KOLLUMKOL-502768 format. One line per field, with one value per residue (C-alpha): residue number from 0; residue in one letter; x, y, z. Coordinates in pm, whole numbers, plus 50000, padded with zeros to 5 digits. Example, Ala and Ser with C-alpha at 12.3 -4.5 7.8 and 13.67 -1.06 7.14 Angstrom:
2
seq: c(0:1);
type: c(A:S);
x: c(51230:51367);
y: c(49550:49894);
z: c(50780:50714);
//
This chain:
831
seq: c(0:1:2:3:4:5:6:7:8:9:10:11:12:13:14:15:16:17:18:19:20:21:22:23:24:25:26:27:28:29:30:31:32:33:34:35:36:37:38:39:40:41:42:43:44:45:46:47:48:49:50:51:52:53:54:55:56:57:58:59:60:61:62:63:64:65:66:67:68:69:70:71:72:73:74:75:76:77:78:79:80:81:82:83:84:85:86:87:88:89:90:91:92:93:94:95:96:97:98:99:100:101:102:103:104:105:106:107:108:109:110:111:112:113:114:115:116:117:118:119:120:121:122:123:124:125:126:127:128:129:130:131:132:133:134:135:136:137:138:139:140:141:142:143:144:145:146:147:148:149:150:151:152:153:154:155:156:157:158:159:160:161:162:163:164:165:166:167:168:169:170:171:172:173:174:175:176:177:178:179:180:181:182:183:184:185:186:187:188:189:190:191:192:193:194:195:196:197:198:199:200:201:202:203:204:205:206:207:208:209:210:211:212:213:214:215:216:217:218:219:220:221:222:223:224:225:226:227:228:229:230:231:232:233:234:235:236:237:238:239:240:241:242:243:244:245:246:247:248:249:250:251:252:253:254:255:256:257:258:259:260:261:262:263:264:265:266:267:268:269:270:271:272:273:274:275:276:277:278:279:280:281:282:283:284:285:286:287:288:289:290:291:292:293:294:295:296:297:298:299:300:301:302:303:304:305:306:307:308:309:310:311:312:313:314:315:316:317:318:319:320:321:322:323:324:325:326:327:328:329:330:331:332:333:334:335:336:337:338:339:340:341:342:343:344:345:346:347:348:349:350:351:352:353:354:355:356:357:358:359:360:361:362:363:364:365:366:367:368:369:370:371:372:373:374:375:376:377:378:379:380:381:382:383:384:385:386:387:388:389:390:391:392:393:394:395:396:397:398:399:400:401:402:403:404:405:406:407:408:409:410:411:412:413:414:415:416:417:418:419:420:421:422:423:424:425:426:427:428:429:430:431:432:433:434:435:436:437:438:439:440:441:442:443:444:445:446:447:448:449:450:451:452:453:454:455:456:457:458:459:460:461:462:463:464:465:466:467:468:469:470:471:472:473:474:475:476:477:478:479:480:481:482:483:484:485:486:487:488:489:490:491:492:493:494:495:496:497:498:499:500:501:502:503:504:505:506:507:508:509:510:511:512:513:514:515:516:517:518:519:520:521:522:523:524:525:526:527:528:529:530:531:532:533:534:535:536:537:538:539:540:541:542:543:544:545:546:547:548:549:550:551:552:553:554:555:556:557:558:559:560:561:562:563:564:565:566:567:568:569:570:571:572:573:574:575:576:577:578:579:580:581:582:583:584:585:586:587:588:589:590:591:592:593:594:595:596:597:598:599:600:601:602:603:604:605:606:607:608:609:610:611:612:613:614:615:616:617:618:619:620:621:622:623:624:625:626:627:628:629:630:631:632:633:634:635:636:637:638:639:640:641:642:643:644:645:646:647:648:649:650:651:652:653:654:655:656:657:658:659:660:661:662:663:664:665:666:667:668:669:670:671:672:673:674:675:676:677:678:679:680:681:682:683:684:685:686:687:688:689:690:691:692:693:694:695:696:697:698:699:700:701:702:703:704:705:706:707:708:709:710:711:712:713:714:715:716:717:718:719:720:721:722:723:724:725:726:727:728:729:730:731:732:733:734:735:736:737:738:739:740:741:742:743:744:745:746:747:748:749:750:751:752:753:754:755:756:757:758:759:760:761:762:763:764:765:766:767:768:769:770:771:772:773:774:775:776:777:778:779:780:781:782:783:784:785:786:787:788:789:790:791:792:793:794:795:796:797:798:799:800:801:802:803:804:805:806:807:808:809:810:811:812:813:814:815:816:817:818:819:820:821:822:823:824:825:826:827:828:829:830);
type: c(M:Q:W:L:F:A:F:T:L:L:V:S:A:S:L:L:F:V:V:Q:P:M:F:A:K:M:V:L:P:R:L:G:G:T:P:A:V:W:N:T:C:M:V:F:Y:Q:A:V:L:L:G:G:Y:L:Y:A:H:L:S:T:R:W:L:G:T:R:R:Q:A:L:A:H:L:A:V:L:C:L:P:W:L:V:L:P:I:G:L:A:S:G:G:P:P:G:G:E:N:P:I:P:W:L:L:L:L:M:T:A:S:V:G:L:P:F:F:V:V:S:A:S:A:P:M:L:Q:A:W:F:A:D:T:G:H:P:S:A:R:D:P:Y:F:L:Y:A:A:S:N:L:G:S:M:A:A:L:L:G:Y:P:L:V:I:E:P:Y:L:P:L:A:S:Q:A:F:W:W:T:V:G:Y:G:A:L:M:V:L:T:A:G:C:A:W:V:L:W:R:S:P:G:N:R:V:A:V:L:A:A:P:A:E:A:A:T:A:E:C:E:R:Q:E:A:T:A:E:P:T:L:A:L:R:M:R:W:L:A:L:A:F:A:P:S:S:L:L:L:G:V:T:T:F:I:S:T:D:I:A:A:F:P:L:L:W:V:I:P:L:A:L:Y:L:L:T:F:V:L:V:F:A:R:W:T:I:L:P:H:R:W:M:V:R:L:Q:P:F:L:V:I:V:L:A:I:L:F:F:R:T:T:A:S:W:M:Q:W:L:V:L:L:H:L:A:T:F:F:V:T:T:M:V:C:H:G:E:L:A:R:S:R:P:A:A:S:H:L:T:E:F:Y:I:W:M:S:V:G:G:V:L:G:G:L:F:N:A:L:V:A:P:L:I:F:R:E:V:W:E:Y:P:L:V:V:A:A:A:C:M:L:R:P:A:P:K:P:A:R:R:P:A:V:A:R:W:L:D:V:V:L:P:M:L:L:L:F:G:L:Q:I:L:Y:A:L:Y:Y:H:R:D:R:L:N:D:L:P:T:W:F:G:A:E:R:W:D:Y:A:W:D:W:L:N:W:L:A:G:C:N:W:V:L:E:W:I:R:Q:H:L:L:W:V:N:R:I:P:V:W:F:G:G:E:P:W:Q:W:I:S:A:G:E:W:R:M:N:S:E:T:A:I:L:A:L:G:G:L:V:A:F:G:F:Q:N:R:P:V:R:F:G:F:G:V:A:M:V:L:V:A:K:L:W:L:F:G:S:A:S:N:T:I:Y:E:D:R:S:F:F:G:V:I:R:V:R:E:Y:V:S:D:L:E:D:G:V:K:R:I:E:H:T:L:V:H:G:S:T:N:H:G:A:Q:W:A:E:L:D:K:D:V:A:D:R:R:L:R:W:L:E:A:K:K:G:R:E:P:I:T:Y:Y:F:R:T:G:P:V:G:Q:V:F:E:N:L:T:D:P:V:Q:T:K:E:I:G:V:I:G:L:G:T:G:T:T:A:A:W:A:K:P:G:Q:R:L:T:Y:F:E:I:D:P:M:I:V:R:V:S:H:A:A:Q:L:F:T:W:V:N:D:A:R:A:N:G:V:D:V:R:V:E:L:G:D:A:R:I:T:L:E:D:D:E:K:V:P:P:G:S:L:D:L:L:I:V:D:A:F:S:S:D:A:I:P:I:H:L:L:T:K:E:A:I:E:L:Y:F:R:K:L:S:A:N:G:I:L:L:V:H:I:S:N:R:H:L:R:L:A:P:V:L:G:N:L:A:Q:E:L:G:L:V:C:R:R:C:D:D:T:V:T:D:E:E:E:E:A:G:K:F:A:S:D:W:V:I:L:V:R:D:E:K:R:L:G:S:L:A:D:P:K:S:N:W:K:P:I:P:Y:D:P:K:V:G:L:W:T:D:D:F:S:N:I:V:A:V:L:R:W:F:R:R:G:T:G:D:D);
x: c(95335:95367:95069:95238:95552:95347:95140:95451:95611:95292:95288:95657:95616:95312:95507:95798:95590:95358:95651:95790:95512:95440:95790:95824:95507:95649:95965:95820:95722:96076:96211:95966:95743:95982:95945:96315:96228:96062:96351:96602:96386:96366:96745:96771:96510:96682:97021:96887:96700:97034:97180:96897:96950:97326:97255:97016:97259:97574:97415:97242:97564:97785:97547:97310:96938:96861:97122:97058:96689:96782:97015:96752:96498:96745:96796:96419:96433:96667:96410:96225:96505:96363:95993:95747:95883:95904:96109:96360:96299:96471:96523:96805:97084:96996:97199:97340:97246:96977:97041:97306:97080:96783:96982:97113:96763:96626:96910:96838:96458:96365:96689:96696:96329:96350:96671:96533:96201:96373:96566:96245:96191:96514:96561:96217:96244:96581:96421:96136:96376:96543:96222:96197:95849:95754:95744:96082:96274:96131:96040:96016:95635:95684:95846:95521:95330:95572:95525:95149:95156:95378:95140:94836:95009:95107:94758:94600:94807:94664:94315:94260:94536:94618:94257:94157:94466:94692:95064:95102:94836:94996:95326:95150:94972:95291:95454:95167:95215:95584:95498:95275:95560:95786:95529:95483:95859:95903:95635:95825:96146:95966:95839:96195:96341:96082:96114:96334:96517:96654:96789:96461:96594:96822:96519:96372:96316:96610:96459:96373:96718:96880:96660:96738:97111:97086:96894:97151:97437:97247:97169:97531:97647:97778:97606:97845:97972:97782:97459:97520:97583:97262:97073:97228:97121:96772:96721:96888:96663:96320:96448:96568:96248:96044:96199:96189:95819:95737:95926:95752:95406:95461:95664:95373:95088:95193:95421:95186:95160:94909:95137:95429:95267:95098:95428:95576:95269:95300:95667:95586:95297:95544:95733:95406:95319:95658:95730:95378:95326:95064:95126:94879:95045:95265:95616:95596:95293:95490:95787:95564:95371:95675:95789:95445:95431:95796:95780:95465:95626:95945:95745:95543:95799:95855:95499:95303:94988:94728:94431:94621:94793:94586:94652:95023:95032:94858:95104:95405:95264:95168:95512:95678:95470:95527:95900:95937:95745:95993:96297:96161:96032:96386:96501:96246:96344:96711:96669:96896:96812:96714:97074:97164:96842:96988:97269:97011:96823:97144:97223:96866:96894:97233:97083:96789:97018:97236:96926:96807:97150:97179:96854:96871:97242:97443:97209:97163:97542:97611:97292:97153:96820:96622:96801:96815:96451:96453:96807:96708:96393:96624:96867:96584:96496:96845:96768:96489:96533:96654:96413:96695:97068:97185:97328:97634:97688:97982:97793:97480:97672:97805:97457:97325:97518:97532:97162:97042:97304:97174:96823:96930:97105:96792:96573:96814:96796:96417:96404:96637:96443:96111:96202:96393:96150:96090:96443:96372:96088:96347:96471:96317:96086:95811:95557:95404:95318:95360:95632:95791:95494:95293:95551:95525:95146:95176:95420:95148:94922:95189:95300:94978:94677:94523:94196:94150:94213:93967:93702:93744:93706:93389:93212:93294:93060:92911:93223:93099:92802:93021:93083:93458:93703:93796:93475:93279:93317:93646:93677:93506:93715:94024:94042:94062:94413:94538:94414:94618:94979:95208:95522:95736:95524:95503:95881:95932:95659:95848:96159:95959:95835:96194:96302:96007:96152:96463:96270:96411:96760:96748:97062:96963:96612:96740:96972:96689:96464:96751:96796:96427:96457:96777:96608:96320:96551:96818:96600:96277:96394:96450:96822:96900:96701:96836:97100:97119:97045:97115:96979:96949:96767:96460:96444:96571:96595:96623:96639:96535:96596:96369:96450:96186:96195:95992:95958:96248:96505:96446:96477:96284:96472:96266:96415:96187:96243:96123:96112:96034:95773:95621:95693:95777:95812:95986:96142:96157:96431:96469:96786:96819:97168:97356:97561:97771:97825:97505:97612:97627:97292:97095:97343:97334:96954:96712:96530:96157:96042:95671:95578:95452:95334:95137:95205:95056:94909:94554:94586:94506:94847:94829:94477:94585:94893:94715:94395:94488:94849:95048:95400:95262:95034:95214:95569:95653:95588:95669:95677:95702:95877:96129:96118:96242:96166:95900:95701:95988:95870:95561:95755:95805:96099:96087:95919:96089:96042:96141:96155:96135:96308:96424:96633:96973:96985:96675:96844:97147:96934:96718:97024:97232:97237:97278:96951:96702:96719:96391:96552:96858:96642:96421:96723:96854:96511:96533:96349:96497:96500:96604:96613:96560:96694:96510:96160:95911:95711:96019:96148:95812:95786:96100:95967:96312:96338:95973:95803:95426:95215:95511:95393:95135:95114:95215:95217:95233:95378:95577:95581:95783:95723:95341:95290:95230:95384:95088:95223:95187:94809:94705:94510:94825:94999:94715:94706:95080:95048:94786:94985:95264:95029:94918:94554:94489:94724:94649:94725:94746:94785:94874:94684:94728:94760:94696:94597:94461:94159:94293:94029:93798:94090:94135:93761:93707:93999:93873:93531:93684:93909:93651:93834:93702:93806:93776:93906:94008:94041:94183:94168:94371:94266:94463:94606:94713:94875:95081:95185:95313:95023:94952:94620:94642:94433:94470:94292:94294:94223:94166:94018:93762:93570:93621:93991:93906:93790:93673:93759:93457:93223:92999:93066:93441:93615:93687:93422:93347:93447:93163:93230:93306:93247:93414:93748:93733:93967:94335:94570:94930:94794:94534:94505:94266:94447:94217:93917:94082:94233:94086:94090:93812:93608:93631:93341:93254:93138:93407:93694);
y: c(04497:04705:04916:05012:05123:05306:05489:05585:05727:05915:06074:06168:06320:06515:06662:06739:06936:07109:07266:07415:07668:07710:07827:08031:08217:08280:08439:08614:08941:08992:08999:09230:08962:08898:08576:08504:08402:08084:08007:08039:07824:07561:07551:07498:07222:07045:07069:06929:06661:06560:06544:06318:06089:06071:05985:05708:05572:05573:05458:05159:05066:05089:04949:04733:04798:04630:04806:05128:05109:05111:05408:05597:05566:05758:06021:06072:06218:06507:06741:06775:07014:07280:07188:07349:07536:07913:08221:08413:08787:09037:09077:09062:09320:09621:09685:09332:09024:08857:08503:08408:08539:08344:08021:08054:08125:07817:07602:07707:07695:07408:07240:06954:06842:06866:06664:06379:06360:06384:06063:05861:05799:05614:05468:05308:05171:05017:04863:04724:04581:04382:04231:03946:04056:03946:04315:04390:04331:04651:04889:05195:05189:05322:05630:05695:05668:05915:06167:06121:06226:06521:06638:06600:06806:07080:07118:07082:07362:07659:07508:07359:07442:07806:07937:07785:07764:08051:07992:07911:07639:07506:07467:07289:07036:06976:06879:06639:06487:06442:06245:06019:05968:05849:05585:05464:05450:05243:05007:04970:04897:04627:04465:04475:04309:04030:03963:03677:03911:03839:03502:03343:03368:03066:02849:02907:02624:02536:02718:03019:03007:03039:03339:03490:03446:03630:03910:03926:03962:04234:04411:04417:04567:04915:05199:05360:05714:05818:05683:05866:06193:06141:06091:06416:06608:06459:06572:06911:07036:06983:07130:07445:07468:07438:07756:07929:07878:07965:08293:08376:08323:08495:08795:08980:08844:08790:08572:08345:07970:07874:07998:07822:07485:07442:07403:07196:06972:06917:06840:06574:06439:06351:06131:05962:05890:05770:05545:05401:05029:05100:05335:05624:05868:05673:05811:05821:06053:06302:06282:06354:06634:06820:06983:07134:07304:07410:07578:07776:07874:07987:08216:08371:08335:08691:08819:08931:09073:09114:08990:08677:08614:08313:08147:08221:08074:07760:07736:07767:07512:07267:07290:07252:06944:06768:06850:06726:06410:06349:06399:06201:05936:05891:05867:05595:05401:05406:05331:05062:04753:04777:04726:05068:05235:05483:05579:05648:05878:06056:06135:06254:06472:06614:06709:06874:07072:07187:07297:07500:07648:07747:07945:08095:08167:08131:08284:08619:08656:08571:08693:09044:08921:08607:08400:08080:07983:07990:07853:07542:07496:07459:07239:07008:06951:06810:06536:06390:06029:05997:05789:05617:05666:05869:05690:05915:06017:06250:06451:06455:06599:06882:06953:06962:07287:07429:07408:07599:07868:07896:07928:08225:08378:08333:08496:08788:08832:08807:09070:09305:09265:09326:09636:09785:09678:10037:10039:09720:09875:10046:09708:09536:09256:09043:09132:09416:09766:09720:09460:09367:09478:09196:08946:09068:09065:08695:08642:08672:08442:08175:08189:08243:08230:08534:08485:08156:08330:08605:08351:08172:08499:08597:08263:08058:08262:07940:07914:08213:08011:07750:07818:07857:07984:08285:08469:08712:08658:08477:08540:08870:09073:08995:09265:09185:09330:09090:08795:08888:08789:09087:09077:08980:08677:08580:08581:08386:08141:08066:08005:07784:07573:07514:07427:07189:06991:06922:06724:06383:06506:06614:06831:06995:07056:07210:07442:07531:07631:07833:08019:08116:08247:08435:08587:08700:08885:08996:09112:09214:09301:09649:09617:09910:10143:10003:10229:10055:09698:09506:09222:09157:08929:09144:09128:09272:09651:09831:10197:10269:10586:10716:11024:11210:11533:11835:12174:12410:12134:12047:11681:11516:11250:11011:10781:10500:10260:09905:09638:09297:09381:09691:10063:10207:10572:10805:11147:11380:11619:11857:11914:12211:12140:11856:11636:11375:11153:10968:10930:11308:11395:11346:11542:11835:11835:12042:11804:11815:11916:11843:11492:11258:10896:10774:11096:11347:11674:11587:11231:11091:11176:11532:11574:11456:11679:11987:11953:11778:11869:12186:12246:12366:12074:11803:11803:11434:11226:10858:10661:10282:10213:10450:10373:10672:10901:11097:11158:11381:11636:11698:11772:12134:12304:12236:11899:11570:11288:10940:10654:10294:10083:09722:09702:09877:09869:10092:10339:10356:10403:10680:10873:10837:11179:11020:10828:11023:11349:11364:11292:11509:11799:11776:11793:12092:12254:12232:11903:11672:11342:11028:10660:10376:10056:09734:09592:09871:09680:09580:09937:10087:09848:10009:10295:10453:10493:10589:10711:10648:10933:11094:11071:11305:11126:10770:10652:10279:10249:09925:09685:09386:09407:09429:09254:09435:09256:09099:09159:09535:09501:09297:09397:09400:09623:09879:09885:09950:10232:10414:10365:10561:10826:11134:11190:11364:11137:11012:10671:10661:10320:10257:09949:09967:09609:09423:09098:09169:09371:09502:09766:09517:09412:09765:09828:09526:09622:09979:09858:09612:09880:10160:10373:10591:10464:10608:10485:10680:10468:10745:10751:10946:11174:11195:11532:11402:11095:11318:11514:11196:11090:10721:10576:10470:10331:10464:10422:10676:10585:10828:10813:11090:11165:11539:11487:11405:11761:11806:11446:11337:11515:11255:11434:11379:11081:10933:10668:10445:10079:09837:09538:09220:08899:08685:08854:08823:08990:08971:08909:08795:08439:08455:08619:08498:08585:08374:08590:08905:08767:08950:08622:08492:08812:08971:09191:09296:09643:09762:09697);
z: c(26119:25803:25904:26233:26048:25784:26047:26247:25934:25853:26201:26186:25840:25955:26246:26019:25771:26016:26196:25874:25796:26168:26254:25933:26027:26375:26239:25931:26108:26232:25877:25706:25555:25262:25057:25116:25472:25347:25111:25393:25618:25346:25316:25690:25685:25396:25566:25893:25696:25544:25893:26003:25704:25774:26136:26032:25771:25983:26307:26145:25961:26271:26532:26331:26331:26664:26877:26686:26777:27145:27097:26902:27182:27398:27125:27109:27461:27368:27200:27531:27629:27392:27362:27315:27013:27050:26959:27163:27192:26965:26593:26340:26357:26143:25832:25812:25614:25828:25695:25959:26236:26102:26070:26426:26555:26382:26512:26870:26846:26616:26511:26762:26726:26348:26336:26545:26358:26017:26084:26103:25730:25638:25984:26015:25662:25751:26062:25854:25596:25878:26016:25765:25656:25300:25194:25351:25027:24876:25163:24934:24960:25315:25160:24976:25306:25463:25183:25195:25561:25470:25199:25428:25696:25454:25312:25653:25804:25607:25579:25926:26174:26096:26087:26421:26639:26750:26724:27094:27068:26752:26936:27226:27005:26808:27138:27207:26861:26930:27244:27034:26788:27069:27169:26811:26749:27064:26929:26601:26793:26994:26670:26531:26839:26831:26457:26325:26087:25743:25860:25743:25386:25441:25515:25167:24922:24691:24388:24602:24757:24415:24338:24676:24613:24279:24445:24723:24476:24290:24617:24726:24393:24460:24271:24023:24061:23747:23895:24221:24036:23842:24170:24287:23976:23972:24333:24283:24002:24171:24498:24323:24119:24439:24581:24244:24184:24547:24517:24190:24340:24673:24554:24392:24604:24966:25177:25370:25443:25172:24894:25060:25104:24765:24573:24856:24862:24487:24537:24796:24590:24316:24564:24664:24301:24176:24476:24502:24442:24175:23883:23883:23642:23400:23366:22987:23007:23214:22977:22677:22849:22983:22653:22586:22927:22934:22593:22683:23015:22841:22611:22897:23174:23289:23252:23559:23397:23673:23471:23367:23700:23808:23472:23500:23851:23726:23435:23666:23911:23635:23473:23812:23894:23561:23556:23913:23820:23540:23766:24059:23821:23694:24056:24127:23814:23913:24284:24428:24629:24995:25113:24969:25078:25330:25090:24819:25056:25148:24786:24735:25044:24938:24602:24777:25007:24717:24525:24821:24885:24521:24530:24878:24925:24604:24343:24525:24527:24163:23992:24007:23878:23955:23692:23896:23837:23451:23448:23644:23431:23131:23325:23436:23070:23020:23274:23063:22953:22593:22381:22191:22137:21841:21536:21538:21903:21840:21578:21794:22088:21870:21738:22095:22138:21785:21699:22009:21939:21583:21728:21938:21638:21427:21691:21706:21328:21334:21607:21417:21092:21259:21457:21163:20890:20784:20641:20447:20249:20030:19914:19608:19724:19579:19850:19656:19769:20141:20094:20428:20637:20481:20601:20958:20949:20869:21157:21418:21219:21180:21544:21732:21502:21668:21485:21675:22007:21919:21816:22149:22338:22152:22122:22429:22648:22787:23002:23201:23319:23485:23858:23877:24134:23917:24014:23798:23423:23374:22999:22938:23183:22974:22711:22341:22327:22594:22389:22086:22051:22008:21799:22099:22181:21814:21768:22090:21986:21665:21872:22105:21815:21702:22058:22085:21798:22010:22274:22176:22264:22634:22630:22303:22431:22753:22564:22326:22614:22760:22431:22422:22777:22694:22389:22609:22849:22603:22315:22487:22838:22979:23043:22814:23040:23367:23522:23859:23962:24278:24482:24854:25094:25040:24662:24334:24301:23967:23875:23517:23322:23048:22837:22637:22434:22544:22379:22298:22302:22669:22765:23047:23242:23452:23714:23826:24115:24045:24315:24168:23905:24067:24031:24373:24287:24044:24003:23703:23598:23304:23106:22874:22740:22578:22813:22637:22939:23021:23383:23427:23270:23590:23801:23557:23521:23726:23963:24012:24361:24302:24427:24157:24115:24420:24614:24369:24494:24389:24515:24861:25009:24881:25022:25366:25380:25246:25449:25774:25854:25919:26054:26391:26482:26285:26412:26402:26090:26058:25732:25719:25389:25232:24859:24663:24958:24766:25085:25199:24940:25157:25476:25579:25755:26129:26093:26176:25926:26041:25793:25911:25645:25665:25345:25355:24976:24956:25189:24962:24650:24797:24917:24599:24429:24086:24132:24350:24546:24738:25076:25020:24895:25206:25434:25242:25291:25672:25732:25994:25802:25987:25892:26139:25989:26075:26077:26152:26413:26609:26599:26699:26994:27138:27351:27375:26998:26947:27268:27301:27161:26986:26625:26471:26137:26053:25691:25618:25268:25283:24989:24869:24495:24486:24821:25150:25450:25629:25979:25920:25871:26176:26486:26696:26438:26429:26810:26814:26560:26764:27082:26912:26767:26958:27055:26721:26531:26179:26034:25653:25486:25123:24997:24618:24499:24175:24343:24693:24810:25140:25217:25399:25618:25753:25762:25986:26211:26245:26355:26602:26756:26753:26496:26216:25875:25524:25189:24878:24566:24349:23970:23715:23432:23107:23208:23550:23393:23166:23476:23645:23865:23936:24044:24408:24691:25046:25380:25662:26027:26316:26665:26610:26291:26345:26279:25915:25851:25493:25411:25619:25379:25207:24877:24903:24746:25090:25158:25460:25437:25519:25743:25549:25751:25483:25547:25924:26170:26084:26375:26408:26433:26156:25815:25545:25223:25007:25104:24967:24647:24351:24157:24379:24405:24065:23977:24334:24382:24618:24383);
//
């Protein structure tokens, strides 16, 4: 009997967690490939899951399990009204927040099937608890079976389902699986109806009857309000951390199912482990390990160094897993008896929904930066179990707040002394000739022992002989400078050591971690240079201002646009007079008209514009991705330049005279500059807005932080681009990326579609760097090689891209991100 219920739960959980990445992948291209799509989907799934749990709880309470089973068999027929799962045509309204549109779309497309399937876990466990089976007194082991099916489905989707089945086939086989679930659920209902029920307890022996009566009284005891609130908090923190760590991973790399499901699979694995009948990872191990990982994470939290990225990802995932194990372990330890099973699941589900809502809807409104992730890491530390009560509770509670505040104050003093130590050398000290400098030389040694790190780097060369997933030489390609702790890390490490000492007091430890994170952002952040900051569905946008002195009293003012952690363009201006008001300096300065950064004259973009375009033959130019609008500097009077931009906030920034003037200057110079708001592919598919063959040059320069939306680099996308390009049209694609090697993707697509493809991986000299040039990587695609002109010369820096069978052919249904991750292919010749 129990195997039938366990298998039914496994099937329902598999369906539940296959549909999540499947539907998110369906809708992702309509929203620009932003990581926020998955977060919004997760909020919807959690909310509907709560609805399913409420339905299971209330229906079994009002009808009883046996009559409810009959009613549920009728409810199981309702999803056939919308199956198989698909999307309605059209996209979100341009210029508006797409979250309401996405939630309505999900409600209409997948809401009903997800609701019915989500009710299976608590409902089937309630049925099993009423069968009178010997294991029915503690049916929580079925929850572990359910989460095991969920985890298997999540990992199976990117590894088995996605590579071999197009989305239409995935929807078909999901429908088949739903039919199988109906049959299995009917079988469980039949077993329930034929079982004697819990009435067999009265037939127990007298001694067993006394024990059963004690258990019954314990089972009917109502959970206290404090316990319910603790359930809520213990479910809230892991749910919020799940979205936080997923956003961190996918923002700079790419939004695709594998990076979605790994954190979610770890999240579900914790449920499997803590609710299993046999202890695999003892709870006390997780509680002891958590402070070590959290402190290291707090010190390195906001770093996105490319050469360390895989280690940072592992650190974030490990900390997330252990912290979630601690929270869910506390949930498992405090779970009620079977009579309160559905209520327990409801409180867990409410906490999960609130955690998702906090990250996806509330945090973007109240925080201008991604504060919610580090904030909840610190809050989760406060939910740790306390080893033993304090001798003087009142004093301990005061110290829980005062000591972390003193830690922040001490870090601030340490920071001020270090960065102003040159002024301290005038003071009498006992350090000798160099006085205070000696003290700060010892700071790195005390905090990080850099000599140990250097010894590891130089002597552990045997590690390079071990086949690992990093590829190449995993230690040697990290430079000596990256191994050494700088002053910032050393100061934060000292703070981390103090916070580590708070671990036996959960609230104190959580506040201590928060103070280290605050010190990182407050003392070592770039807030002082940030003149504009805002946040939308598509990410965090910052504009930073840097002022430097040139000759003859002239000041150079540089405005830089940063999306996430990546520079998306800049503009220089020169000011030859003193302006007291900082806000007026840019308006009074003389703006640079020469394109810089990725669009430099000697770079790939400059070569294409100077050698392959002219105002007579190239009348219509399209650019996917607005950024600062630097490409407008290349347009000539009489040309029409159309930007396709999905984020209204970027449009406002690029047109604000106090931030950037590229677009406004181009208009003043006689260029017809237009902006089409919305996803580029959806806009380009509209033949009324963009007639076929109307564009002479199309530039794909869209990024979300460092990630390029995948749906802009598929076979269907390239076919669409060339349908909109004229016979001699040029497609220019920007593929600069710290983590992905995208050249083979376009090389394979060009060969498949019979196009000519060349790549320019441009470098920068010292003189060019001083002049504002950035290294960049671009690919050009044309129908005829003659259209490349001088760029087709073998001596030029534009080289053919060989076919790479490991990458395969990217389509809307398939994209192999793992094959192009630099982590896996470091040291290859085409980097």
